[in-house]
N, CA and C atoms as a LAMMPS dump frame, in Angstrom:
ITEM: TIMESTEP
0
ITEM: NUMBER OF ATOMS
216
ITEM: BOX BOUNDS ff ff ff
-5.0000000000000000e+02 5.0000000000000000e+02
-5.0000000000000000e+02 5.0000000000000000e+02
-5.0000000000000000e+02 5.0000000000000000e+02
ITEM: ATOMS id mol type element x y z
1 1 1 N -7.433 -8.502 -2.26
2 1 2 C -7.527 -9.249 -1.199
3 1 3 C -6.348 -8.484 -0.152
4 2 1 N -6.642 -8.834 1.208
5 2 2 C -5.795 -8.063 2.276
6 2 3 C -4.727 -9.189 2.576
7 3 1 N -3.47 -8.812 2.736
8 3 2 C -2.434 -9.917 3.054
9 3 3 C -1.262 -8.999 3.864
10 4 1 N -0.455 -10.039 4.209
11 4 2 C 0.585 -9.355 4.688
12 4 3 C 2.001 -9.79 3.999
13 5 1 N 2.762 -8.77 3.759
14 5 2 C 3.882 -8.816 2.883
15 5 3 C 4.996 -9.715 3.44
16 6 1 N 5.274 -10.741 2.53
17 6 2 C 6.349 -11.79 3.052
18 6 3 C 7.877 -11.349 2.746
19 7 1 N 8.029 -10.262 1.873
20 7 2 C 9.231 -9.69 1.621
21 7 3 C 9.091 -8.41 0.834
22 8 1 N 10.3 -7.625 1.008
23 8 2 C 10.195 -6.304 0.633
24 8 3 C 9.891 -6.265 -0.985
25 9 1 N 8.991 -5.305 -1.343
26 9 2 C 8.515 -5.193 -2.559
27 9 3 C 8.566 -4.036 -3.428
28 10 1 N 9.618 -3.178 -3.261
29 10 2 C 9.613 -1.966 -4.08
30 10 3 C 8.834 -0.751 -3.201
31 11 1 N 8.39 0.032 -3.856
32 11 2 C 7.654 1.119 -3.258
33 11 3 C 6.224 1.184 -3.694
34 12 1 N 5.047 1.641 -3.063
35 12 2 C 3.925 1.91 -3.09
36 12 3 C 3.679 3.025 -4.39
37 13 1 N 3.038 2.576 -5.286
38 13 2 C 2.854 3.666 -6.4
39 13 3 C 1.89 4.914 -5.742
40 14 1 N 1.036 4.659 -4.78
41 14 2 C 0.199 5.856 -4.424
42 14 3 C 0.989 6.669 -3.403
43 15 1 N 1.796 6.332 -2.418
44 15 2 C 2.228 6.98 -1.298
45 15 3 C 3.809 7.209 -1.661
46 16 1 N 4.534 6.295 -2.415
47 16 2 C 5.892 6.459 -2.772
48 16 3 C 6.932 5.901 -1.495
49 17 1 N 6.073 5.283 -0.486
50 17 2 C 6.797 4.495 0.521
51 17 3 C 7.204 3.185 0.317
52 18 1 N 8.305 2.68 0.891
53 18 2 C 8.557 1.377 0.693
54 18 3 C 7.739 0.445 1.186
55 19 1 N 7.395 -0.626 0.389
56 19 2 C 6.644 -1.773 0.626
57 19 3 C 7.519 -2.642 1.355
58 20 1 N 7.558 -2.845 2.566
59 20 2 C 8.263 -3.831 3.295
60 20 3 C 7.756 -4.963 3.893
61 21 1 N 8.518 -6.005 4.115
62 21 2 C 8.204 -7.147 4.847
63 21 3 C 7.333 -6.912 6.187
64 22 1 N 6.033 -7.427 6.18
65 22 2 C 5.34 -7.256 7.45
66 22 3 C 4.178 -6.189 7.409
67 23 1 N 4.431 -5.367 6.155
68 23 2 C 3.225 -4.372 5.845
69 23 3 C 1.912 -5.1 5.555
70 24 1 N 0.964 -4.506 5.909
71 24 2 C -0.396 -5.053 5.544
72 24 3 C -0.663 -4.284 4.015
73 25 1 N -1.109 -5.255 3.152
74 25 2 C -1.347 -4.767 1.842
75 25 3 C -2.533 -5.246 1.431
76 26 1 N -3.01 -4.651 0.078
77 26 2 C -4.104 -5.115 -0.707
78 26 3 C -3.442 -5.662 -2.009
79 27 1 N -3.812 -6.954 -2.531
80 27 2 C -3.29 -7.454 -3.768
81 27 3 C -4.547 -7.254 -4.48
82 28 1 N -4.274 -6.483 -5.692
83 28 2 C -5.517 -6.415 -6.555
84 28 3 C -5.616 -7.618 -7.57
85 29 1 N -6.539 -7.702 -8.445
86 29 2 C -6.623 -8.887 -9.428
87 29 3 C -5.515 -8.755 -10.301
88 30 1 N -4.918 -7.306 -10.8
89 30 2 C -4.007 -7.524 -11.679
90 30 3 C -2.654 -7.825 -11.115
91 31 1 N -2.697 -8.235 -9.827
92 31 2 C -1.529 -8.427 -8.858
93 31 3 C -0.571 -7.216 -8.483
94 32 1 N -1.166 -5.901 -8.745
95 32 2 C -0.482 -4.795 -8.411
96 32 3 C -0.659 -4.99 -6.54
97 33 1 N 0.323 -4.417 -5.796
98 33 2 C 0.107 -4.32 -4.417
99 33 3 C 0.305 -2.963 -3.678
100 34 1 N -0.656 -2.534 -2.743
101 34 2 C -0.377 -1.199 -2.165
102 34 3 C -0.665 -1.298 -0.551
103 35 1 N -0.293 -0.268 0.025
104 35 2 C -0.565 -0.446 1.435
105 35 3 C -2.143 -0.388 1.67
106 36 1 N -2.505 -1.06 2.726
107 36 2 C -3.994 -1.137 3.218
108 36 3 C -3.892 -1.105 4.657
109 37 1 N -5.086 -0.633 5.035
110 37 2 C -5.019 -0.425 6.748
111 37 3 C -4.038 0.64 7.142
112 38 1 N -3.367 0.236 8.4
113 38 2 C -2.475 1.235 9.063
114 38 3 C -1.3 1.266 8.133
115 39 1 N -0.731 2.558 8.132
116 39 2 C 0.461 2.696 7.34
117 39 3 C 1.479 2.995 8.348
118 40 1 N 2.851 2.675 8.12
119 40 2 C 3.839 2.986 8.894
120 40 3 C 4.827 3.727 8.14
121 41 1 N 4.924 5.15 8.411
122 41 2 C 5.953 5.883 7.545
123 41 3 C 7.388 5.698 8.233
124 42 1 N 8.478 5.452 7.52
125 42 2 C 9.718 5.147 8.035
126 42 3 C 10.55 6.224 7.927
127 43 1 N 11.235 6.849 8.954
128 43 2 C 12.003 7.925 8.52
129 43 3 C 13.329 7.7 9.338
130 44 1 N 14.534 7.781 8.662
131 44 2 C 15.666 7.431 9.207
132 44 3 C 15.647 6.127 9.816
133 45 1 N 16.129 6.048 11.116
134 45 2 C 16.176 4.509 11.847
135 45 3 C 14.982 4.458 12.545
136 46 1 N 14.325 5.458 13.131
137 46 2 C 13.133 5.481 13.851
138 46 3 C 11.885 5.158 13.008
139 47 1 N 10.917 4.455 13.598
140 47 2 C 9.59 4.213 13.194
141 47 3 C 8.562 5.189 13.719
142 48 1 N 7.842 5.827 13.182
143 48 2 C 6.694 6.565 13.416
144 48 3 C 5.377 6.234 12.803
145 49 1 N 4.594 5.599 13.936
146 49 2 C 3.248 5.192 13.462
147 49 3 C 2.278 6.196 13.288
148 50 1 N 1.65 6.181 11.979
149 50 2 C 0.473 7.262 11.471
150 50 3 C -0.562 6.398 11.384
151 51 1 N -1.643 6.578 11.994
152 51 2 C -2.947 5.758 11.939
153 51 3 C -3.841 6.238 11.059
154 52 1 N -4.069 5.89 9.864
155 52 2 C -5.161 6.336 9.034
156 52 3 C -5.27 5.182 7.839
157 53 1 N -6.436 5.521 7.148
158 53 2 C -6.568 4.525 6.035
159 53 3 C -5.6 4.218 5.204
160 54 1 N -5.289 3.196 4.753
161 54 2 C -4.312 2.742 3.791
162 54 3 C -4.207 3.492 2.436
163 55 1 N -3.279 3.511 1.792
164 55 2 C -3.255 4.067 0.53
165 55 3 C -4.414 3.574 -0.436
166 56 1 N -4.496 2.427 -0.607
167 56 2 C -5.492 1.932 -1.606
168 56 3 C -6.928 2.119 -1.05
169 57 1 N -7.137 2.076 0.16
170 57 2 C -8.477 2.415 0.705
171 57 3 C -8.887 3.816 0.437
172 58 1 N -8.007 4.969 0.571
173 58 2 C -8.147 6.005 0.244
174 58 3 C -8.627 6.453 -1.455
175 59 1 N -7.646 5.565 -2.072
176 59 2 C -7.729 5.631 -3.589
177 59 3 C -8.906 5.375 -3.929
178 60 1 N -9.772 4.258 -3.617
179 60 2 C -10.759 3.554 -3.866
180 60 3 C -12.063 4.408 -3.49
181 61 1 N -11.995 5.331 -2.679
182 61 2 C -12.944 6.309 -2.171
183 61 3 C -13.273 7.153 -3.527
184 62 1 N -12.616 7.233 -4.411
185 62 2 C -12.975 8.333 -5.471
186 62 3 C -12.405 7.546 -6.888
187 63 1 N -11.96 6.235 -6.865
188 63 2 C -11.488 5.785 -8.217
189 63 3 C -11.97 4.257 -8.057
190 64 1 N -12.228 3.532 -9.066
191 64 2 C -12.744 2.231 -9.328
192 64 3 C -11.614 1.281 -9.933
193 65 1 N -10.595 1.927 -10.312
194 65 2 C -9.503 0.949 -11.02
195 65 3 C -8.126 0.948 -10.254
196 66 1 N -7.303 0.012 -10.57
197 66 2 C -5.889 0.139 -10.317
198 66 3 C -5.298 1.353 -10.652
199 67 1 N -4.517 1.972 -9.721
200 67 2 C -3.601 3.199 -10.148
201 67 3 C -2.806 3.035 -11.154
202 68 1 N -2.415 1.957 -11.314
203 68 2 C -1.155 1.876 -12.471
204 68 3 C -1.753 0.836 -13.663
205 69 1 N -3.176 0.535 -13.826
206 69 2 C -3.658 -0.099 -14.903
207 69 3 C -5.149 0.55 -14.831
208 70 1 N -5.48 1.786 -15.238
209 70 2 C -6.75 2.458 -15.204
210 70 3 C -7.622 1.923 -16.231
211 71 1 N -7.065 1.179 -17.31
212 71 2 C -7.929 0.74 -18.316
213 71 3 C -8.619 -0.463 -17.941
214 72 1 N -7.966 -1.322 -17.048
215 72 2 C -8.25 -2.587 -16.699
216 72 3 C -9.673 -2.614 -15.996
């Protein structure tokens, strides 16, 4: 399901960018979370917006399982 992250939550296992409060995420049934929709790359203090499909959207184009739990 799509959600907005309410607090910082480590890093996305797909793109390795931090999952930060306010990011749009997908929460899978196994409760793993990944960026969804538009992704914001953070570089130093500046924010640079990069518009493309979110990490999990791209992952699901070629995979049907959680990146961290492929046997589930």
